[in-house]
C-alpha positions in Angstrom: 0.0 0.0 0.0 1.2 3.5 -0.9 0.7 6.5 1.2 1.0 10.3 1.1 2.9 12.1 3.8 1.6 15.6 4.6 1.5 18.2 7.2 -1.6 20.2 8.3 -1.6 23.4 10.4 -4.4 23.6 13.0 -4.6 25.8 16.1 -1.3 27.4 15.1 0.6 24.1 15.2 1.8 21.8 12.4 1.3 18.1 12.6 2.4 15.3 10.2 0.0 12.7 8.9 0.1 9.7 6.6 -2.9 8.8 4.5 -3.6 6.0 2.0 -6.1 8.3 0.2 -5.0 12.0 0.1 -8.3 13.1 -1.6 -10.2 12.1 1.5 -8.0 14.1 3.8 -8.2 17.2 1.6 -11.9 17.0 1.5 -12.1 16.4 5.3 -10.0 19.4 6.2 -11.8 21.7 3.9 -15.2 20.7 5.3 -13.9 20.6 8.9 -12.7 24.2 8.9 -15.0 25.6 6.2 -12.2 27.7 4.6 -8.5 27.8 3.6 -6.2 25.6 5.5 -2.4 25.2 5.3 -1.4 21.8 4.0 2.0 20.8 2.7 2.4 17.3 1.1 5.5 15.4 0.1 5.7 13.8 -3.3 6.1 11.1 -4.5 4.1 8.6 -2.4 5.9 6.3 0.0 5.2 2.8 1.1 2.8 2.7 4.0 5.4 1.4 6.4 7.9 4.1 5.4 5.2 6.9 5.7 4.2 5.8 9.2 7.8 5.5 10.4 8.7 8.9 9.0 5.5 10.5 10.2 6.2 9.4 13.8 9.7 10.7 13.7 8.8 14.1 12.3 6.0 14.5 14.9 8.3 13.4 17.7 10.9 16.0 16.7 8.3 18.6 15.9 9.7 19.5 12.6 7.7 21.9 10.5 7.3 21.9 6.8 9.1 25.3 6.6 12.2 23.5 7.9 12.8 22.0 4.5 16.4 21.2 5.1 15.8 19.3 8.4 12.8 17.5 7.0 14.7 16.4 3.9 17.6 15.3 6.0 15.3 13.1 8.1 13.7 11.7 5.0 17.0 10.9 3.4 18.2 9.1 6.6 15.0 7.1 6.9 14.7 6.1 3.3 18.4 5.1 3.0 18.1 3.1 6.2 15.1 1.2 4.8 17.2 0.3 1.8 15.4 2.5 -0.7 17.3 3.8 -3.7 18.3 7.4 -4.4 15.8 7.8 -7.2 13.0 8.4 -4.7 15.1 10.9 -2.8 15.9 12.9 -5.9 12.2 13.2 -6.6 11.0 14.4 -3.2 9.1 17.6 -3.4 7.3 19.9 -0.9 4.0 20.9 -2.4 1.8 23.6 -0.7 -1.9 23.0 -1.0 -4.2 25.9 0.0 -7.6 24.2 0.3 -9.8 27.1 -0.9 -11.0 26.6 -4.4 -9.3 23.2 -4.9 -11.3 20.4 -6.3 -11.3 17.6 -3.8 -13.4 14.5 -3.1 -16.9 15.5 -1.9 -18.5 13.5 0.9 -22.1 12.5 0.4 -24.5 11.6 3.2 -24.1 8.0 2.1 -20.3 8.2 2.4 -20.6 9.4 6.0 -23.3 6.9 6.9 -21.2 4.0 5.5 -18.1 5.2 7.3 -20.0 5.3 10.6 -21.3 1.8 10.1 -17.8 0.5 9.4 -16.4 2.4 12.4 -19.0 0.8 14.6 -18.1 -2.7 13.4 -14.4 -1.9 14.0 -14.9 -0.8 17.6 -12.4 -2.6 19.8 -10.9 -4.6 16.9 -7.4 -4.9 15.5 -7.6 -6.0 11.9 -5.6 -6.5 8.8 -7.2 -5.5 5.4 -8.2 -9.0 4.5 -9.8 -9.5 7.9 -11.7 -6.3 7.3 -13.1 -7.7 4.1 -14.5 -10.7 5.9 -16.0 -8.4 8.6 -17.7 -6.3 6.0 -19.1 -9.3 4.1 -20.4 -10.9 7.3 -22.3 -7.7 8.1 -23.9 -7.1 4.7 -21.4 -4.6 3.5 -19.9 -6.8 0.8 -20.6 -4.1 -1.8 -17.9 -1.9 -0.3 -15.2 -4.6 0.0 -13.5 -3.3 -3.2 -13.8 0.3 -2.1 -13.5 0.3 1.7 -10.4 2.5 2.0 -12.0 5.9 1.7 -14.6 5.0 4.4 -12.0 3.8 6.8 -9.8 6.8 6.2 -12.8 9.1 6.9 -13.5 7.2 10.1 -9.8 7.7 11.0 -10.0 11.4 10.4 -13.1 11.5 12.6 -11.2 9.8 15.4 -13.1 6.5 15.4 -10.3 4.5 13.9 -6.5 4.6 14.2 -4.4 3.6 11.1 -0.9 2.3 11.7 1.4 -0.4 10.3 1.4 -3.9 11.5 5.1 -4.1 12.3 6.7 -1.2 14.1 10.3 0.0 13.6 11.9 1.5 16.7 15.3 3.1 17.2 17.2 2.6 20.4 20.5 4.3 21.0 23.3 4.9 23.4 26.4 7.0 23.0 27.2 7.0 19.2 25.3 3.8 18.4 21.8 3.5 17.2 20.1 0.2 16.8 16.8 -0.4 15.0 14.4 -3.1 16.2 11.2 -4.4 14.8 8.1 -5.6 16.7 4.7 -6.9 15.7 1.8 -4.7 16.9 -0.6 -7.6 16.9 1.3 -10.2 19.0 4.2 -8.2 20.4 6.9 -10.4 19.0 10.3 -8.9 18.3 13.3 -9.3 15.9 13.7 -13.0 16.5 10.3 -13.7 15.0 10.7 -11.4 12.0 11.3 -12.8 8.5 12.6 -10.6 5.8 11.4 -10.8 2.2 11.1 -8.6 -0.9 8.2 -6.2 -0.6 6.2 -5.0 -3.6 5.3 -1.7 -1.9 8.6 -0.4 -0.5 10.8 -2.0 -3.2 13.2 -3.5 -0.7 13.5 -6.3 1.9 10.7 -5.9 4.4 10.0 -7.7 7.7 6.9 -9.7 8.5 6.0 -11.5 11.7 6.2 -15.3 11.7 4.8 -15.7 15.2 1.2 -14.8 14.3 1.3 -15.8 10.7 -1.7 -18.1 11.1 -3.7 -15.0 12.1 -2.7 -13.1 8.9 0.6 -11.6 7.6 1.7 -8.7 9.7 4.2 -6.8 7.6 6.1 -3.5 8.0 4.2 -2.1 5.0 0.8 -3.6 5.9 -2.0 -1.4 7.1 -3.3 -2.3 10.6 -6.7 -0.9 11.5 -7.4 -0.2 15.2 -11.0 0.5 16.1 -11.0 2.8 19.1 -14.2 1.3 20.7 -16.6 3.2 22.8 -14.1 5.5 24.5 -14.0 9.2 25.2 -12.0 11.7 23.1 -9.5 12.1 25.9 -9.0 8.4 26.2 -8.6 8.2 22.4 -5.9 10.7 22.6 -4.0 8.7 25.2 -4.4 5.5 23.2 -2.1 6.7 20.4 0.6 7.9 22.8 1.7 4.7 24.5 5.5 4.4 24.6 8.3 2.4 25.9 8.6 -0.5 28.3 8.8 -4.2 27.9 6.2 -7.0 27.7 4.1 -7.4 30.7 5.2 -10.2 33.0 3.2 -11.6 35.9 4.8 -9.2 38.3 3.9 -6.2 36.1 0.3 -7.5 35.9 -0.1 -6.9 39.6 1.9 -3.7 40.1 -1.0 -1.4 39.3 -3.1 -2.9 42.2 -1.4 -0.7 44.7 -4.0 2.0 44.4 -6.8 -0.4 45.1 -5.7 -1.9 48.4 -8.6 0.0 50.1 -11.0 -1.7 47.9 -9.6 -5.1 48.8 -9.7 -4.2 52.5 -13.4 -3.4 52.2 -13.9 -7.0 51.1 -12.6 -8.4 54.3 -16.0 -9.2 55.6 -16.9 -11.1 52.4 -20.5 -11.6 51.5 -21.8 -9.8 54.5 -20.0 -6.7 53.6 -21.2 -7.0 50.0 -24.8 -7.3 51.1 -24.5 -4.0 53.0 -23.7 -2.2 49.8 -26.6 -1.3 47.6 -27.1 -3.4 44.5 -24.4 -6.0 45.1 -26.5 -8.6 47.0 -28.9 -8.7 44.0 -26.0 -10.1 41.9 -25.2 -12.8 44.5 -28.6 -14.2 45.3 -29.7 -16.0 42.0 -26.8 -18.4 41.7 -27.1 -20.7 44.7 -23.5 -20.3 45.7 -21.9 -22.1 48.6 -20.6 -20.0 51.6 -17.1 -20.0 50.3 -18.2 -19.1 46.8 -20.4 -16.4 48.1 -17.5 -14.8 50.1 -15.2 -14.9 47.0 -17.8 -13.4 44.7 -18.7 -10.8 47.3 -15.1 -9.6 47.6 -14.7 -9.6 43.8 -17.9 -7.5 43.5 -16.6 -5.0 46.0 -13.4 -4.8 44.0 -15.4 -4.1 40.8 -17.5 -1.5 42.6 -14.4 0.3 44.0 -12.5 0.2 40.7 -15.5 1.4 38.8 -15.5 4.5 41.0 -11.8 4.8 40.2 -12.5 4.6 36.5 -14.7 7.6 36.7 -12.2 9.7 38.6 -9.5 8.7 36.1 -11.7 9.9 33.2 -12.1 13.2 34.9 -8.3 13.6 35.3 -7.8 12.8 31.6 -10.5 15.2 30.6 -8.8 18.0 32.5 -5.4 17.2 30.9 -6.6 16.4 27.3 -7.0 19.8 25.7 -3.6 21.2 26.9 -1.5 18.1 26.6 0.7 16.8 23.9 -1.8 13.9 23.5 -4.1 16.3 21.5 -1.3 17.0 19.1 -0.6 13.3 18.6 -4.3 12.5 18.0 -4.5 15.3 15.4 -1.3 14.0 13.7 -2.6 10.4 13.7 0.7 9.5 15.4 -0.2 5.9 16.2 3.2 5.1 17.5 1.9 2.4 19.7 4.7 0.3 21.2 3.4 -3.3 21.3 5.6 -4.0 24.3 4.3 -1.1 26.4 3.7 -1.7 30.1 0.1 -1.7 31.3 -0.8 1.6 32.9 -1.2 1.4 36.7 -4.9 2.3 36.6 -5.7 -1.2 35.3 -6.5 -3.1 38.4 -6.5 -6.9 38.8 -8.1 -9.2 41.3 -7.1 -12.8 41.8 -9.5 -15.6 42.7 -7.3 -18.4 44.0 -9.7 -21.3 44.2 -8.9 -25.0 44.6 -9.6 -27.4 41.8 -13.3 -28.2 41.8 -14.3 -25.1 43.7 -16.7 -24.0 41.0 -14.8 -21.0 39.6 -17.3 -20.6 36.7 -20.2 -20.2 39.0 -18.2 -17.6 41.0 -17.9 -15.3 38.1 -21.6 -15.3 37.3 -22.3 -12.4 39.8 -19.4 -10.5 38.3 -20.7 -10.8 34.8 -24.1 -9.8 36.0 -22.7 -6.7 37.7 -20.9 -5.6 34.6 -23.8 -6.3 32.2 -26.1 -4.3 34.5 -23.7 -1.3 34.0 -23.7 -1.7 30.2 -20.1 -2.9 30.0 -18.5 -5.5 27.8 -17.2 -8.7 29.3 -14.5 -11.0 28.0 -13.9 -14.5 29.4 -10.7 -15.8 28.0 -9.2 -19.3 28.5 -6.1 -20.9 26.9 -7.9 -24.0 25.8 -10.6 -24.6 23.1 -12.2 -27.5 25.0 -12.9 -25.2 28.0 -14.5 -22.7 25.6 -16.8 -25.4 24.2 -17.6 -26.6 27.7 -18.4 -23.1 29.1 -20.5 -22.0 26.1 -23.8 -23.8 27.0 -23.3 -23.0 30.7 -23.0 -19.3 30.0 -25.9 -19.4 27.6 -28.1 -21.0 30.3 -26.9 -18.5 33.0 -27.5 -15.4 30.8 -30.3 -16.4 28.4 -31.1 -12.7 27.5 -27.6 -11.8 26.5 -25.8 -12.2 23.2 -22.8 -14.5 23.9 -20.1 -14.7 21.2 -17.8 -17.8 21.3 -14.5 -17.5 19.5 -11.9 -20.2 18.8 -10.2 -21.5 15.7 -12.9 -22.2 13.1 -15.7 -20.5 15.1 -18.7 -19.4 13.0 -19.2 -16.3 15.3 -15.8 -14.9 14.3 -17.2 -11.4 13.3 -20.2 -11.2 15.6 -20.5 -8.8 18.5 -22.0 -9.5 21.9 -22.2 -8.3 25.4 -20.2 -11.3 26.6 -17.4 -12.8 24.6 -16.0 -16.3 25.4 -12.7 -16.8 23.6 -9.4 -18.7 23.5 -6.5 -16.4 24.2 -5.2 -16.8 20.6 -8.3 -15.1 19.2 -7.6 -12.0 21.3 -5.0 -10.8 18.8 -7.9 -9.4 16.8 -9.1 -7.1 19.6 -7.9 -3.7 20.7 -9.0 -2.2 24.0 -12.6 -3.5 23.6 -13.5 -5.0 27.0 -14.3 -3.3 30.3 -13.8 -6.6 32.2 -11.4 -9.3 31.2 -11.7 -12.6 33.1 -8.7 -14.8 32.4 -9.4 -18.4 33.4 -6.5 -20.9 34.0 -3.9 -18.2 33.6 -1.3 -20.7 34.8 -2.2 -23.2 32.0 -0.5 -24.1 28.8 -0.3 -22.4 26.3 -1.0 -19.1 28.1 1.5 -19.3 31.0 4.9 -18.1 30.0 3.8 -17.2 26.5 4.5 -13.5 26.0 2.4 -13.4 22.8 -0.8 -14.5 24.5 -0.1 -12.3 27.5 0.3 -9.4 25.2 -3.0 -10.3 23.4 -4.8 -10.3 26.7 -3.4 -6.9 27.6 -4.4 -5.4 24.3 -7.9 -6.6 24.6 -8.7 -4.7 27.8 -9.6 -1.1 27.8 -7.2 1.3 29.4 -9.5 1.8 32.3 -10.7 -1.8 32.3 -10.1 -4.4 35.0 -8.9 -8.0 35.2 -10.3 -10.9 37.1 -7.7 -13.7 37.3 -8.8 -17.3 38.0 -6.4 -20.1 39.0 -6.1 -23.1 41.3 -2.3 -22.9 41.0 -1.2 -19.3 40.5 2.3 -18.6 39.2 4.9 -17.9 41.9 4.9 -14.1 41.1 1.2 -13.9 41.7 1.4 -15.9 44.9 4.1 -13.6 46.2 2.1 -10.5 45.2 -0.9 -11.9 47.0 1.0 -12.7 50.1 2.7 -9.3 50.3 -0.6 -7.4 49.9 0.2 -6.0 46.5 -2.5 -8.0 44.7 -6.1 -7.9 45.9 -7.3 -11.5 46.0 -9.5 -14.1 47.7 -8.8 -17.7 48.4 -11.5 -20.4 48.0 -10.0 -23.3 50.0 -12.8 -25.8 49.6 -14.8 -27.5 46.9 -18.4 -26.9 46.3 -19.4 -30.1 48.1 -17.5 -28.7 51.2 -15.3 -31.7 51.9 -11.5 -31.4 52.2 -9.1 -32.0 49.3 -7.6 -35.5 49.2 -4.2 -35.5 50.7 -1.5 -37.2 48.5 0.1 -40.4 49.8 3.9 -40.5 49.2 4.8 -44.0 48.0 8.4 -44.9 47.3 9.1 -47.0 44.2 11.7 -48.0 41.7 11.9 -45.7 38.6 9.1 -46.3 36.2 11.4 -47.4 33.4 12.5 -50.3 35.7 8.9 -51.5 36.0 8.7 -51.8 32.2 12.2 -53.4 32.0 11.3 -55.9 34.7 7.8 -56.4 33.3 6.3 -56.0 36.8 4.4 -53.5 38.9 6.0 -53.0 42.3 4.1 -54.7 45.2 3.2 -51.5 47.1 1.8 -49.8 44.0 0.0 -53.0 42.9 -1.7 -53.2 46.3 -2.8 -49.6 46.0 -4.2 -50.1 42.5 -6.0 -53.3 43.6 -7.6 -51.4 46.5 -8.8 -48.7 44.2 -10.3 -51.2 41.8 -11.9 -53.1 44.7 -13.7 -49.9 45.9 -15.1 -49.4 42.4 -12.9 -46.4 41.4 -11.5 -45.6 38.0 -7.8 -45.0 37.9 -6.3 -41.8 36.4 -2.6 -42.7 35.9 -0.2 -40.0 35.0 3.3 -40.5 33.6 5.9 -37.8 32.8 6.7 -38.7 29.2 4.7 -39.7 26.1 7.1 -42.6 25.3 6.1 -44.3 28.6 2.4 -44.4 27.9 2.1 -47.4 25.6 4.7 -49.6 27.4 2.8 -49.0 30.7 -0.5 -49.7 29.1 0.8 -53.0 27.9 2.2 -53.8 31.4 -1.1 -52.9 33.1 -3.2 -55.0 30.6 -1.1 -58.0 31.4 -1.4 -57.3 35.2 -5.1 -56.6 35.1 -6.5 -58.7 32.1 -10.0 -58.3 33.3 -9.9 -54.5 33.1 -10.1 -52.1 30.1 -6.9 -50.2 30.2 -6.3 -47.3 27.7 -3.6 -44.8 27.1 -3.5 -41.4 25.4 -1.3 -38.3 24.9 -1.1 -35.1 22.9 0.0 -37.2 19.9 -3.0 -39.5 20.0 -5.6 -38.8 17.3 -8.2 -40.7 19.3 -7.6 -38.8 22.5 -11.1 -37.2 22.6 -12.8 -40.6 22.0 -10.8 -42.2 24.8 -11.5 -39.4 27.2 -15.2 -39.8 26.5 -14.9 -43.6 27.1 -13.3 -42.9 30.5 -16.0 -40.4 31.4 -18.7 -42.9 30.5 -17.0 -45.6 32.6 -16.2 -47.8 29.7 -12.5 -47.5 30.6 -11.2 -48.6 34.0 -7.7 -47.2 33.8 -6.5 -44.3 31.7 -2.7 -43.8 31.3 -1.9 -40.3 30.2 0.4 -37.3 30.5 -0.1 -33.7 31.8 -2.2 -33.1 28.7 -5.2 -34.2 30.9 -4.0 -32.6 34.2 -7.0 -30.3 34.1 -10.4 -30.1 32.4 -11.4 -33.8 32.8 -13.7 -34.6 35.7 -14.8 -38.2 36.5 -17.0 -38.8 39.6 -15.2 -41.6 41.3 -11.5 -41.5 40.5 -8.3 -42.3 42.2 -5.1 -40.6 40.9 -1.7 -42.3 40.5 1.2 -40.0 39.6 4.0 -42.2 38.5 7.5 -40.7 38.3 6.3 -37.9 40.6 10.0 -36.9 41.0 10.3 -36.0 37.3 11.5 -32.5 36.6 8.5 -32.2 34.3 6.1 -32.3 37.2 6.3 -29.0 39.0 4.2 -28.0 42.0 1.3 -26.7 39.9 1.2 -29.8 37.7 1.1 -32.1 40.8 -1.7 -30.1 42.4 -3.7 -30.1 39.2 -3.3 -33.8 38.7 -4.1 -34.5 42.3 -7.2 -32.4 41.8 -8.7 -35.0 39.5 -9.7 -37.0 42.7 -12.6 -36.3 45.0 -14.5 -34.1 42.7 -17.9 -35.6 43.2 -20.1 -35.1 46.3 -20.9 -38.9 46.1 -17.2 -39.7 46.3 -15.6 -36.5 47.8 -12.5 -38.0 49.2 -10.8 -40.2 46.7 -7.1 -41.2 46.9 -4.0 -39.6 45.4 -0.6 -41.2 45.2 2.7 -39.5 44.5 4.8 -42.5 43.4 8.5 -41.8 43.0 12.0 -43.0 43.6 13.0 -39.7 45.3 11.3 -37.0 47.2 11.4 -33.6 45.5 10.7 -30.0 46.4 7.8 -30.0 44.0 6.2 -32.9 45.8 6.6 -31.3 49.2 5.4 -27.9 48.0 2.3 -29.5 46.4 1.4 -31.3 49.6 1.9 -28.1 51.6 -0.4 -26.2 49.3 -3.1 -28.8 49.6 -2.7 -29.0 53.4 -2.8 -25.2 53.7 -6.0 -25.0 51.8 -7.6 -27.7 53.9 -6.5 -26.0 57.1 -7.9 -22.6 55.9 -11.2 -24.3 55.0 -11.4 -25.7 58.5 -10.6 -22.4 60.1 -13.3 -20.6 58.2 -15.8 -23.3 59.0 -16.5 -24.3 55.4 -16.0 -28.1 55.9 -18.9 -30.4 56.6 -16.4 -33.0 58.0 -12.7 -33.6 57.8 -12.8 -36.8 55.9 -10.9 -40.0 56.5 -7.4 -39.9 57.9 -5.1 -40.7 55.0 -1.7 -42.0 55.5 0.9 -39.4 54.5 3.8 -41.8 53.9 3.9 -45.4 52.7 6.6 -48.0 53.1 9.0 -49.1 50.4 8.1 -51.3 47.4 7.5 -54.3 49.6 5.3 -52.5 52.1 1.5 -52.3 52.1 -0.5 -49.1 51.7 -2.9 -48.7 54.6 -6.3 -47.0 54.3 
């Protein structure tokens, strides 16, 4: 895409802009000010990436068109650095364009109406041109697919849309050295994920992002369209001025919570405090929550109430600053120099719901969704895994029958629909831009979200600048645990399951290494006794191993050991995994050997858990807690049995047991438990010993 670089004088100040259709800009400024206006354009046209890069630099340095020598020097530098030939430099001209009397594109009422429709569809979205085509077609605007650019440019001039390039070039320097780096505005990836190829538009090698290639080709010369959403003018000004910083890590995600400690303190009395505040009790009553769930939802509601008040005051502050600040100049200039790795501003609060496995986290967020919908806000529920999205979809539809719920995942038919509640995998968030008032991130510790800077960045991008986060996890990352313990992160712990029985305490069982079992073709006596005891009580066995290569050999060994039972195995490489999981849920399978691929999300009423090779480095504290959480999920069999079977004791095993014991102790202290359950043996003997129950 080619673009014209020009400067316009407004309010006594010059600002540089880049436009893919200069006729639209000329017509806009003539109509906007109803008279002559000073405009200077540079010819010939540049590639879109070059125009955006140079525009941002000229605005940053506040160079005026009258400073021909300085502007030309900057142009020369930028074009040479981008590898462009001298032919373009020789042809650069400054052309003054007084608007009065000049023939320009004339806007009709239909033009403006169409532009407004497109701007509304683009609210809160981050799209490449080909994605915009699909959006327009899906909403009955297929007739403008071949002529969409003038409408989008008009929407940009009106401030409803920001036009930038998909890959940003940034200069960093120290002393006499200056280093250029490239980063994707869609996924936040840097130089390591850039691939260079010949570009038709800029005539030289041009980078595109390989990381998010499956979501479209983000190139330096590709137009990226950012719909500003339903935000105020002052907020819109601040959107285009984000600068600097590095990608949000977990510790940054909680830093902004400092200002909201008072809100967290107000939640100390839980549901009772919530009911004292007007309107909150109404959001709690309909859902039939347990006492622990009610307390957690009550504290989270108080957090939302307090931060909503904070949002209003922040808007007032921005409104006071907007007219006199540099943000106004940047908005006028269209200076969309948005750094994809920018830190989240500190007025974006987060609240952690740390709930044990099986606590009913989904039910706990219903009051929060209800609260936000009542205030007319948009809600996003994001989860790393598609299967969770498909599981939650009917539950949310039943809970909120009057609301439009949009479900997004790879292949979703609702890809371009809009709703008050959006349920999405974290990958799909790349197509959003500051759309949601409340972002609920479920299983934030799970693969592929945890430790993935691309998905973290997508979740940041999707939330409005004055939005809020609700974080859900049974095993929060260490950074969030530390932030919670130190008081930096408002949070609530839900230490008990919905059936109000304690979590099964793992039994530590010492055994030879798993590979020795397979080599010797025998299950150690102590493990065999434990497995037989579980089978005798009518339980199904969830058997976890640390490596895919161990699944089939162990399945063969267990089939020889238990010929009367149906033993199956599955892993991430198994094409029949879904069918085997269904068979396990339907009790057609007695033993299921698997890896951490099924450490969460699969619930079977009467299950005992055997974690073989629990001393493996692949099993960290969180994985052990999650796998142990497969037992005792049903109120008909709330206790279950969990075994950590290993040759050695590891810190991860000890930490997982401590975490489970702490939660049980907290549940007892708060009076949540109906009973304490059977006394389980914490340690078992060596291979030859028996496991007592």
